[in-house]
C-alpha positions as CSV (number, residue, x, y, z in Angstrom):
1,X,-2.4,-138.4,-176.1
2,X,-1.7,-140.5,-173.1
3,X,-3.9,-140.4,-170.1
4,X,-2.3,-140.0,-166.9
5,X,-3.6,-142.7,-164.4
6,X,-3.3,-142.9,-160.6
7,X,-4.0,-145.5,-158.0
8,X,-6.5,-144.9,-155.2
9,X,-7.8,-147.4,-152.9
10,X,-6.4,-150.2,-155.2
11,X,-8.2,-148.9,-158.3
12,X,-6.5,-147.5,-161.4
13,X,-8.2,-144.1,-162.2
14,X,-7.7,-141.3,-164.7
15,X,-6.0,-138.3,-163.0
16,X,-8.5,-136.1,-164.6
17,X,-11.2,-137.7,-162.3
18,X,-9.4,-136.8,-159.2
19,X,-8.6,-133.7,-156.9
20,X,-6.4,-132.8,-154.0
21,X,-7.5,-131.8,-150.6
22,X,-5.1,-130.0,-148.2
23,X,-6.0,-131.0,-144.6
24,X,-5.2,-130.1,-141.3
25,X,-3.8,-132.7,-138.8
26,X,-7.4,-133.2,-137.4
27,X,-9.0,-133.7,-140.9
28,X,-10.4,-130.6,-141.6
29,X,-10.2,-129.6,-145.1
30,X,-8.4,-126.4,-145.7
31,X,-8.5,-126.1,-149.6
32,X,-9.4,-128.4,-152.7
33,X,-8.1,-128.5,-156.1
34,X,-9.0,-130.4,-159.2
35,X,-6.0,-132.3,-160.6
36,X,-6.6,-131.5,-164.1
37,X,-8.4,-127.9,-164.4
38,X,-9.7,-126.8,-167.7
39,X,-6.5,-124.6,-168.5
40,X,-4.3,-127.6,-169.3
41,X,-2.2,-127.5,-166.1
42,X,-1.8,-130.7,-164.4
43,X,-1.2,-131.2,-160.7
44,X,0.0,-134.8,-160.8
45,X,1.9,-135.0,-157.3
46,X,1.2,-133.8,-153.9
47,X,4.2,-131.3,-154.2
48,X,2.7,-129.7,-157.4
49,X,-0.6,-129.3,-155.9
50,X,0.9,-127.8,-152.5
51,X,2.9,-125.3,-154.4
52,X,-0.2,-124.2,-156.3
53,X,-2.1,-123.6,-153.2
54,X,0.6,-122.2,-150.9
55,X,2.6,-120.0,-153.3
56,X,5.5,-119.2,-151.1
57,X,8.1,-121.5,-149.5
58,X,7.4,-119.6,-146.2
59,X,3.5,-120.7,-146.5
60,X,4.6,-124.3,-147.5
61,X,7.0,-124.5,-144.7
62,X,4.1,-123.2,-142.3
63,X,1.9,-125.9,-143.7
64,X,4.5,-128.6,-143.0
65,X,5.0,-127.4,-139.4
66,X,1.3,-127.3,-138.8
67,X,1.2,-130.9,-139.8
68,X,-1.0,-130.0,-143.0
69,X,-1.0,-132.5,-145.7
70,X,-2.1,-133.3,-149.1
71,X,-4.6,-135.9,-150.2
72,X,-5.6,-137.4,-153.5
73,X,-9.2,-138.3,-153.8
74,X,-11.7,-139.0,-156.7
75,X,-14.0,-136.0,-157.3
76,X,-16.8,-138.6,-157.1
77,X,-16.0,-139.2,-153.5
78,X,-15.8,-135.5,-153.0
79,X,-19.3,-134.9,-154.5
80,X,-20.9,-137.7,-152.7
81,X,-19.1,-137.5,-149.1
82,X,-17.3,-134.2,-148.7
83,X,-18.7,-131.3,-150.5
84,X,-20.5,-130.0,-147.6
85,X,-18.5,-131.6,-144.8
86,X,-15.1,-129.7,-144.7
87,X,-14.8,-129.7,-141.1
88,X,-14.0,-132.7,-138.9
89,X,-16.3,-133.9,-136.0
90,X,-14.5,-131.8,-133.4
91,X,-14.7,-128.7,-135.7
92,X,-18.3,-129.0,-137.1
93,X,-20.6,-125.8,-136.6
94,X,-22.9,-126.7,-133.7
95,X,-20.5,-129.3,-132.2
96,X,-18.6,-126.9,-129.8
97,X,-19.2,-127.3,-126.2
98,X,-18.4,-125.0,-123.5
99,X,-17.7,-127.3,-120.9
100,X,-20.3,-126.0,-118.4
């Protein structure tokens, strides 16, 4: 069986070691999806991952209008850097100021 490979940051990696993030324009993570879940389905493209996360065309069109985008990352990067940090600096809890 052939292994699907992808390139991230100049490195060739098996797709099975990667996942997709759906992000807001500001960088906040909306959703995460492993690229090769255990049921044998493969999300090899951003379009496939987006269709899985946003089931209807209306939802996908809204995502596009809002500037949401899909990003392929390694799961190691997710575990090491993002697991507990879904919000961007502007939206992190405790970072909001009232302007007073």
